[in-house]
C-alpha positions, 0 to 999 in steps of 0.5 A: 282219457282221449281228447279228439282235437286235430293239430293242437297248437299253443297247448297248456295242460296242467294235471294235479291231484284234483283236476286237469285243465287244458287250453289250446288252439286248433283250426283257428279256434280256441278250446279249453276245459277243466275236469275235477276228478272224483278222487285224487290222482297221482300226477307224477305217475300219470302221462300225456301225449300230444299227437297230430290227431289227439291228446291222450292221457294215462291217469293213475289213481292215488288209491286203488278202488272203483270209481263210479265215474271219472269226475265230480258232479252230475254233468260234464 
């Protein structure tokens, strides 16, 4: 998963088995989101990288198998 946001400052990122939350500042504005995953993920194995151009996540599922979509609910 990639979040396209340039020059993020003061970022707070939490990844647990059920969701990822983000809060940070970029270009004098505050941004935040929370995504609840369709099923459980493995936060220990998952990784994140904050670069000047974006924030990249590599998120591993706890159990193998197909997910019809990344998040629960009908809208993101």
